[in-house]
Every structure is written in C-alpha cells, then in structure tokens.
N, C-alpha and C positions, 0 to 999 in steps of 0.2 A: 766785423765783417758777418755777413750772415748769408745762410743759405736759403733759397727761396724753393718752394713746391711750385709746380706748375699746374695749372687747371688740367683735369683729364676729362675725356668724353668717350662716347659710346663707338668712335672709330679708332680707338686706341688699339696698337697691337697687342696680343695675348700675352699674358705675364710668361717670362722665360728667364732662361740662362742660356750661355754658349753662343748668343748672338754676335753678330759683327756689327760695329757702329762707324760710319764715316761723316765726318763735317764736310759739306761742301756749298760754297756761294750762299751763305746763311742759311743752310738746311742741314737737317741730319737726317741720314739715312740707316736704316735698320735691316739687316739681313739674316735669315735663317735662325738657328738656335732650336731650343727644345722646351715646349710648353708644357701643360699637365697632360695633353693628348700625344704628344709625338714630336719627332724631328720635324723642324720646318725648312722650307726655301723660298717662303715668301720675301717681299721686301715691302718696306713702309718709309714713307718720306714725312718730315715733321717741319712745319712752318708755321706756326702760330696754330698749330693742330695737326694730328696724324691724317694722313693718306695713304690707303694700300693701291700701290702701283699695280698696272695691268703690264705684265712681263712678256718679252718673246725673244725668239733666238734659241739658243742652246742653255737653257736655264740648268745651272749645278743641281744636283741630287740634294735632298734632304740633308741637311747636316748641322752638327754645333762645332764651335770651337774653330771655325775658320777665322783666319785674320786679313786684313785688307789696308789698302795705302791708294792714295789718287796721285796720278802722274798725267799731265796734260789733258785735264778734264775727263779722264777715265779713271773707273776704278779697277783695282787689281785685288781677286782674291785667292788665298793659298790656304791647303791643308783643311783640317777638319777631322770628324770621324762621326758615325753613326753611334754607336754605343761602346762601353768599355771593351765589350770581347767582341766588337762588331767590326766592321770595315774602317780603316783609317786611310786618309785622302793625300796625295801629295800632287794633285791636279791644280792647273791654274785656268783663271777665267777672268774674262773681261768685262765690264759693266758700262754703258753709254747712259749717262743721266739724261743725255739730251733726247734720247728716245726710248730708254727704258729697255734696252736692247743685250742680251748676253750673248757671249762667243768664248767658246773654249779655246784655249791657247795651247799648242803643241810646241813644246821648246826644242831648240836644237841639238840640246845638250841633254845627260840624265840629270833628272831633278833629283833633290835629296828626298831620303825615305819618307814615307807617308808618316804622319804625327798629327799631333795635338798638344795645345799648352806650350807652343813655342812661342819666340817673339816674333815680330816681323814690322819692320820700319824700310823708310826710302830715305835716301841722299842722293841728290839729283836725280840721275836716271837709272839709280842702283837699289835694288831691295837686297836686304840681309835678312836671314833666320838663323837663329839660334836656338839650338836646345829643343826641349819639349819631349813626348814620350810617344810610344806605340802601344801602350798597354803592357808592355812586357820589357822595357828598358826605356830609361831616360837617355837622352843626347846631350853633347858639349861639344857639337860639331856648329861650325859657321860656313854657311853658303851665300853667295852672291847671285843674283840673276841682275842682267842686264836687259832694262824695257825696251831698248833699241832694236836690238838682236835676238831677244828670247834667249839668249845663252846662260844656262847655270854655270857656275864655277865653286867648286867644292875647295874653301880654304883651310889650312890645315887646322887639325883637331888642337882645341884649346885646352892642353893639357893643365895649365895651371887653375882653369877653372872647374868645380866639380860638375858633372852632368845634372840638370837640374829641370823643373817644370814651374809653368806659373809665374816665371820672372818677368821683367819687361826690359824694353831696350828701346831708346829714344835717341835722336840724331841733333847733335848740338856742334855747330861751328865745326863741320867736317869731321866729327867724330861721334863714335857711339857711345854709350852709356847704359851700362847693363846694371839693374839692382835686383836683390832678393832671389825669391824662389824655393823651390823644395828639393832636396837633394836625396829624399828617402828616408831619411833620418831626422834632420832638421830642417825649420825654415830660415831662412836666411835674411843678414841685412848688409851683406856686404856690396860695395859697389864698384865696377871694373870700368874703364875706359879703353876704347878701341881706336887706333889710328890707322887710316889707310895707307900712311906713308911708310911707316915700319910693319904693318900687318900684325901688330901683337896688343894683347890686352895688357895693361898695367892696373894694378888695384890703386883705388882712389884712398887716400889715407883722410877719411870723413869725420868730423867732429859730432857728437850728439846724433849717431844716427837711429831712425826709428825702429822699434822692435822689428825683430825677422818677421817676413810675412811671404805670402804667394797669393797669385790670382787678385793683386790689387791692379790699380791703374798707374801710368806714368805719363805727365804732360809736360811740355817746354812751353815757357811763356816768359818773354820778356828777359831772356836770363836767367831763369830760373827754371827748375825742375821741382814740379808738383805731383805729390804721390797722395793717393786716398785710398783708404779701405783695404780689404784684404782678410787673409785668416792665417792664423799659424798653426803648428802641428798639433794643436788641442782642441782645433775647430774652433776656437775663439777669434769672432770675427772682431774687425775696427772699422771705425768711421772718423777716425783723425785724419786731417789735412795736414800734411807736411812739405816743407818748402827745402829746397837745395839751393844753395848758393855757388854757383860754379866759381865763383871769385875768391870766394874764401874757405869753400868746401866745408861750410858749416850749415847743418840741419837746423830747422827751425819749425816748431809746432805752431801753425796759427790758431787763433781764438776765434772760434765761431759761434755763432747763434743758430738754433734750429737745425742742425746736422741732419742728415739723413741717417736712417738705421745702420748700426754696422751690418756690412755685408761683402760678399765677395762675388765674382761671375759678373761684376757691373762693367761697364763701359763709361769712360769719361773722354770728352774731345772739347776741344778750344775753338769758340765762334766769337771772332771779335774779341773783348775782353773779359767774357766769360767763361766760365769752366762749366761744360753740362754733364750730368751723370744721368745715366739713363740705364734702369733695370736692375738686375741682378738678384742674388738671394742672401735673405736676411733670416731664414727658418724656412720661409716661402718664396717661390719665384715672384719677382717684381715688374711691373712696367710703368713705374713711376719716374717722372722726369723732375731735376731739381737743377737748379745753378746758382754759379755764385761768383760776385763781379771779383775779379782779381786784382783791381784798381783800386779798391776801395781803402781810402786814406784810413778810414777808421780801422780797416784790417792792418794796416802797415803799423799802426800804433800798438796793435795787440799781438804782434808776433812775439812770441817768448822762447828763449833758448832752452826748450825741451825741459823746462825747470817741473812741470805739473810731473811729471813722472822720473825718479831717477834713472839714471843710465850708468850700469857698471860693466863692466868687462871679466869675462871669464879666463883663467890662464891654466894651460894643463901642464902641471910639473912633470917632466920626463925623470924621474928619479930610480936609480939601481936599487936592489935588493929590497923591493917593497914587500909587503905580505901578499901570499898567494891570494888569486880572486876567489872571492868569496860572497856570499850574503848570510844574514842573520847575525852578523857579528854586532858588537856594541863598542862605542867609543865615546872618551871625554877628557877633558883637558885638566891636568895639575901641574903647576909650578911651571907653565910655560912650555908644557910637553903633552904631546897628543897619545894617549894608550888606547890600545885597540886589541879588543879580545873575542877569540874563539870565531864561531859561524861555520859553514858549510861551504866547502871547497868545491872545484870543477868536479872530483870525481865521486862527489857524495859523501865524503867524507867529513865528520863533524870533528872540529878542533878546539883546544884548551890553551892555545899558545897564545902569549903575552908580547904585542910588537909596541915598540916605542918611536915616536918621532921628535928629533929635537930640534926641528927646523931647518936643518940640512940633511938629514939623511934617515931611514929607517935602520931598526936594529930589533933582534929577537929577545928579551930579556929572559935570562935564565933563571926560575924561580924554584922557592923551595916552601917547605911547610905543607900545610894542608892544602892543595891545589884542589881547584874546582875540575870536576869531571868534563870531559870534552863537552861541549852543548853549543845549540843556538838560540838565538831570540832571549839571550838573557840582557839585562839591562845594568849599566853602570854609572856612577857617579862619584864626583869627589867630594870629600867631608873633612873639612880641616887638611890634612897634610896626608890623607889616605883615601883609596878607592874602595868604595862599596859596590859588590855584584850581587844580584838577586834573580833568581828564577831561571827561566829557559826551557828548552827542552832537549834530550839525548836521543829520542828516536820518536817519530811521527806516528808511525803506522801502528805501533802498539799503546801509542799515547802515555808514554814515559815524560813526564812533566817534572820540574823540579820548584821546590819552595824554601831553597837552602840559601843562606846569606853567608857572604864571604868577605873579609876586612884584606885589603894589600897594604902593606907598609912599604913605600916607596924607597925607604932609606936603606933596607936590607932584603928589599925584593922577596918578601915573606906573604903567604897568602896564611889567613888563619879563619877558621868557619866558627860564627857567632851561634852558641847554641842558647837555649833556654826552654824552662819549662812553661807550660800553659798554651794558650791558643797562638798559631801563626797563620799566616796568610796560606789559602788555598795554593796548591802548585797551578802555575800558569806560565804561558808565555806572551808575547805581542801586548804587554801590560806598558804602563808608563812607570817612571821612577825620576823624583826630583829630590832635592835637597832644600832645607828650609832650616834655618836657626841650629844647625850642626846636626839636625835630623833627617830622615828620609821618609818619603810619604810615596806608597804605591798606589796606583788606580787602574781598575779595569784589568782587561786582558782574556785570554779564553785558556781553560782548562780541559781536565779529563770530561768525559762524556760529552763535547762539544759544549761545555758550559759557557757562559760569556758573563764575564763580572761588573757590577759596578760598584764595588765596595772601595773604601778607601782605608789603608792600615798606613801607622806610622811606628818607625823603630828609633828609639832613642836610649840604647839600653836594653830595651824590652819591647816586644811587638803589643801595640793597643790598636784594635778595630775601633774607627770614628764614628760614630753615627751621624748620618745627614738625611736630608729630606727625601731622596731615593726618587728625584724628579728627573735626573739624568739616566739615561737609558744604558744597558751595560753596551759594552764594544771593547774592539780590540783594534790594533793597527793606528792608535789616535796618536798624537801628540800632546804632551804636559809640559809647559815651562813655568819656572817659578818666578815671580816678579813682585817685588814690594811684599806685601803681607800676603798676597794670593797666589793661585795654581791656574795658568789658563789652558784649557784643553779644547783641541780643534780637531775635527773629523774623526775618522775611524768606520769600522764596519760594526753593524749590531746584529749580524746574521742573515738579516734580508737586504739589507739596502745599505748603500755610502752614505756617509753623513757629511755636512756642510756647515754644522752647527758649531758654534762655540760657547763655552762655560767659562764663568769664573767661580772659583772656590776658595773662600777666604779660610785662611788657616786660624784666624783670630774666633771665628762665629762659627767654624764648621758648617755652612752653608754654599750652596750653590747659586749662582745666579747667572740664567742665559743673556749672553748678549746678541739681543736681537737688532737694537737699532745702532748700527753703525754706518758710515760713511765709505764711498771708494768702491772701488771694485774688488769683491768678495770672491776668493778663490772658489773653484769648483769642488765639489764633494769628491773625497780621495780617502783613503788609508795607506798607511806603511810609507808615508813621506816622512820627512824630519822638520824641525823647528828648532831655534835658539834664541837667544834673548841678546841683544847688545844694546846697552844704555836704555832709553825709553821705549825699545821697538821691540816686536817679535820678528823674526825672519823665517819663513816656511819655504821647502823647495821639494819639487818632484813629488812623488807617489803613485798610485794607481786607482781607478774607478771601478764600478762595478762591471762595465764590459771589457775590463782588463785593456783598458788605454791607459800608458803611462805618459807622466808629464816631467818636464823639465823647466818649468816656470819659476820663478822667484817671486816672493810677495812680501809685503811688509806690513807689520800692523803697528800702529802707534796706539800705547796704551792711553796716552793722557787726551788726544785729540779723538780716539775710538774711530780711527780712521785706516782703511786697507789701501795699498797702492802696489799695483802691479808693477814690478822695476823691469825696465826695458834692459836687455844684456847685449852683450856681442862678443865677438873673441871667440876663443875655442869653447864653446856652447856645449856644455856635457849631453851626451844622449838623455832621453827621455829614460827616467828608471824607477826603481823601488826597492826596499831593504837596503838603502845606502845611509851613511851617516853623514851630518854635518855638524862641525865644531867651530868654535872661535877662538883664535890668539887675538885680543885686543880687536882692532879692526878688520882682521884678517879670517873672511872664513875658509873652510877647508873642505870640501868633499870627498869622500872617502869611497869608493868600489860602488856594489850594489847590483842589481840585475836589469839589463835591458833587453832581454830576450837570451842573454848568458851571463855568467857569472864575472865580476870584474874587479880589479883592483888597480884602476886608475883614480889619480889625484887630481883635483883641480882646486884653484883657489881665486878668491874674489876678493877685492878690498871696497869697504864701504866707507862712505864719506863721515869723518869722526863729526858726532853732534853732542851738544851740551849734555853732560851727565846729570841725572837727577838723583841728588843724595835723600836718602831715606833711612829710618830706623826700624829695627824689628823690636817686638815687645822684649823687654830685658830679662836676663834668665840669670842673673847673677845670686849664686849659693848663698853669698854674705848678705844677701839683702832680701831673703825670701818672703819677709812680711809685705814688702813693696809689689810682689809680683801680681797679685791678685789685682790691686788697684790699676797696675799698668796693663793688664789684659783687658779689664773693664773698661778702660779708656779707649783702647782699641777697638772695642766691640763697639762702643757708641759711636766712634769715629767711621767704622765701616757701615753700621746700619744707616746711619744720616748719609752717607755715599749713596747707599742703595735706594733710599727714599727718594735722594735728588735724581738718580737715574730713571725712577719708575715716573716721577714727575716729567723728566725731558720725554718719554713717549708719547704724551699726550700735548706736547707743543708743534706749532705749526713747522714743517720741514722746510720752508723758505724764509719766513722772517725770525722764528724761533722765540718769539716773544709771544704772540696771542695762541690761545688753545685752539686744537683742532675743533672745526665745527660745519665741515661743509664735505660732501660726497660730488666725486666727480663720476657722473652717471654712466659714460660711455666705458669706462674700465672699473668703476667701483671702488675707487682708491679714497681712502679717506685719511689724508694726511696734511690738508692745509685749514687755514683759518679763511673765512668768506672775503676778507680784504685783500688776501693775495690771490684769490682767483679771479679777481678782474684784469682784464685783457689779456687772461691765460689764452694760450692757444693749443700747448699738447702737455700731458700730463707729464710730470719730472721723472717718473718713474719708469712708464711704458713708451712714452712718445706719443700716445693716442690723441689723437686730435680732440680737443673737448669742446663741446657746444652746449651742454648743460652741466650746471651746476646746483644742488640743491643745500640747504642752509638747514642744518639741524642741532641738535644738543649734543653735548659730550656725552659718550658712554663708556 
C-alpha cells in the first residue's frame, strides 16, 4: 500500500492549519483555517486541481477549527475560534455548493457553549458534537442537532469519559465511536461507543491500540475505522496509518510506502476507494494533498498486528502505607525486594528513611549502625547481598553536598560507613552509580560551585579514579546502566543544554565510544529520566527537557541490534514526570513517585514480554588464579577493540544495503548515507523524506 503525493500548482490554497475539509461528489472543499498571514474564511474546491470559489450570502467570519458535515447536498459548519485568547464560536452556517452561497442558521433552541477542538459527525438527520475547549476549560458534554428542525438538544454529561479536546468521533451502523484526545495531562488512546438506543457510552475492549494521540483524523471505510497521524503530549507527531476492525476489535498498523510527513491539524476524507490527506502541520503549515488506495490488495497483505512497536499496558497500584510523596529518592532491587531511601517530601523536609516493598506491601525498615544523614539525590545499587549508597545533598542553598559511602546489610538492617585514606570522589549529586563485577562505578554529577563532572571512579575496597579519553562532556541528571562489560550513558544536562547522545564505556579498556549510528526512533533530549536493563535491552522512561517539558514516554534500546523503539503504552498511563525511580523485578517494571508539578508517591507497574536472555561472562577475578587475570583482561581488551573497529567500519556502509560503502551525496538535503547503486530510483531521502532529484557520486572521506 503506497501513499501518492498529488501535483501542486499556483492555484493551491495557502498552507494552513485549522481548516475544514468536506468531501462531496468527487470533489474536496476546504474552508477557513489560519495561514502564515491570518485567519481565513475563503473556500477552495479540489477536482484535478484547486479552484478558489466566489462566495455570496452571509459568509462566516474568519476562523480556525470549525467542523462540518454534509446533509441532503448542503454543508453545515459549527464552531471554531479566532485565536486562543480571542473569540470562540457556537454559530451554525449552511453552504450550498450548487451556487456557492452561505446562510447563517438561527437554531430554535439554545446551542452548546462556544468551542474548538471538538468532534462533529452526522448520523441520518442528526449532528453530534462532543468535548472540545473554550480556551479556559475542556468539555465532556454531548449535544445533538436536528437538521430538519434546527433544534439543539443537550444530552446528559458523560461522566465516565474525561473532558478532552482533539479527539475524533465517527458514525458506524447507528453508533458513534470516539477515539483518543488530550485530557490536559495525557494523550489518550481509549475507544468508546455511544448508542442512541440507550443513550450511554461504553468503553470498547480493544486489542493492540495505537499510541495515545490527539488532533489526528478518523474515517470509516468498508467496516473499518482508519486513524492517521496526530500528536502526543510531548509534541511528537505521527504519520502511521492504523486500522480498527469493528468485528474483532483488533487494531492493525498498515505498512505503507512513501508516507506523508508526521503531522497534526491535518484533515482526511474518503472519496471513492481513496483516503485523501489535506494539509496540516509537521513543523510548518502545509497545503499538500496525499492519497492512498484503501482497497490495495498489496496493502491487505502488509497489515501487521502492531508488531513493529511493542504495546504494553500500565497498571496503577493502589497500595496502603506507601512511602510519603517525595523527589530525589533512590531505589534499587535486592533479593526480589524494592528498597527506597531518602528524598525530599511535600513539606520540603529531607529524609533518611529506608522503605521496603516485598511484592505485596510497603514497610519502613528500622535501621541501626552508622545511619546516613537525611539527604536527596543520592544513588544506591545492590552489590552481592548488600546495598551501597553514595553521595547526594543535605542542603542546596548552602551547597552542602556529600561524598560519603555507606553499605547496608539486609540481614541485620545495619548501615556502615566505608572509610579509606587517600583520594575520594568530589562531593556530588545527580550522578550515576552502577555495579560491575562486585564493584561500583560513579560517573558525572554536579557539585559545589556549580561544578559539573565527567570523571569516573571505581570502588572495590578502595576508591580509584579511572583515566579515560575525556571525549565525553561533563553532565548531571543522565542515566547509566551496566550491560555485559560496558556502561551505557544516555542524556543529561551539561550546564547549557539538554543532551540526547549515548555513550558506551568499556570497563575493560577504560575507553568511551559515542554510539552515533543506531536505527529507530531515538528519544528526545532529556535529563532526570530513568533507565534500567532487562535481558538485552535498556528501557528508558520520563524526564524533562530544557524547556521544563516533562515526559511520560517509554523507550527501548536493543544492545545487540543497536535499535531504538518507542513503546506504545495504554492503561493507566503515569503522568509526565521527573525525579522518579524505575526498577524491575524480573519482567515487571515498577515506577515509583517523582514530580509532575507536585511530589508524588504513586506506584505503577508494567509487564514486558519475556525475551531470550543472552549469557555472557565477566573477566575472571578469582584470587586463587591471579596469574591468569592479566591474560583474561588482555583477551577482553582485544575483543572490545575488535568490536570497536567493526562499529567504526559500519559507519561507512550504505544505510540501505549495508554492503557497499557510502559514495554518494543527496544534493537537496546533503545527506551522505548511501551507495550510488542504492540511489537509483530513489525518490525521497530515507532520513528527512525530502524529494531527491540530484545525486553526486563521490569518494569515501
């Protein structure tokens, strides 16, 4: 199944968003919207090309976000607005395409409140609107308009549906189907059906639903619901085409070629057996027209059951006697129990309590010994059968940071401070701490006088600062995980900007390697997120960017394939947050607290699909065979450097065939990623999707 970009000409309407699109008698009509200049109230007609119509009658004022439908050869339009803090509309207009004449309709009963981002659909002679926003509040009300009598009727407020905007509602077999939207906190992927017979909404138990989104489109064709595009709460836009089967309640992602750019604020209509996509916003306003044949036999063969992106469901755990709401706490797993220490609570008090979750309930452990002072921003890992705790801060305004190291014995609930003579790491917080071969490794963080570190320290009985090539910038709020013989570092804040780079640090050779070439959808730059390792994958959740926009997305990185996947989630999706903790017990992940505008003590869990584990060995460290240790380490160094050479060679391979070397430049976008053989018949750049007309063959450099 393949998208087709239709030719453009000088008569095209101006690129815009918020336009209304109606399909009627093999033609497409576009009304209003906002372009680069202003709100519009013009109308264009598309039939093998665009024509601007000469309008008469009582023309609606310029607006964006109006919605329309067709009834008995006449178009009806409702709502819209001028701008966010401007005028919102609840007026009703009728347009006659036979003579291009407008007429304002005065309803006999009170219309719904003015709004935009609502849904609007028709069923026989009845129009239905649901939800939307007036700039100050979101709605979850349902209204009905009789197009024979022009009487509005307010149906009961739908309490079981959250107030939302940017959702879609479609009519199928005398029922209304509502999908997705934005509720002010999360983008949704729930599906509801409304029956006129009983006047109630019921949630549909769907299988493999798409990722939550709003400002997408929804269209019915031959017993299927088609969803295209939209955007999530992190402003990540989509260009996937999803199909819902009303008979089986199963969603399928359709594999397509030449898809339009990811976008929102677009419009889609069905004409004949084609789905037409008109305009939208992909970072800039568009006026392009794409279409796809929904009857394509090839397309039927390429429908997949949403396998390209795993789908997981979040579950919120309602447990009593949880730890108090807090941020800056640290957590790890030991012997199938979750341990959580310290942090700052709602009152601003810093804690040094140790909480334990045994799989059923939380409890506060009564500790003894050399108990750490109350602190936030410390890091804790499990080593053998003990917990190791390092760093943090006890007061930020006075810059009182810590560099003390504690060991906690879970057998007798006793803390002990590790002391040693000689060099110690500088005092710090927001660092990373990982375990490898029964030792702990510290990287980065921030300390006194706003110092940001890029040093690495190892503790195994004593502290040792490890030399490295210094190519990695100092940072804090990053994550680091240990996998095989390496530490993988992602993101962080370097003092001026948020980072999205990933480095691999070899414990064997003490060298850094920046992982630049990886496939898939890389997470956006962020810091104070969380990451963990399960089998051969790293999972990453949440965080915040330089604009203080928080995330609640879940990403997976496969170490073997060097591939990123954004995981589609559903269920009770946690709010976007930072300062949280993410740990795992086998294939079950637990999200603990954090900050989403207020400090939290909520707890969520999600189950991941069990995958085959990869067995690997660490360098031997048996004291009885010390003479072999150097040989083992040298072998690991050779293996590591060989892998590094292979990775460097991969950089220069064509990103389509991965056989021949890169030797061609795509002139329109200057990307240097392909061999000349693979550029033959190339229409779009694989990276930026720009249309390619010129290719220059060059030599490797």
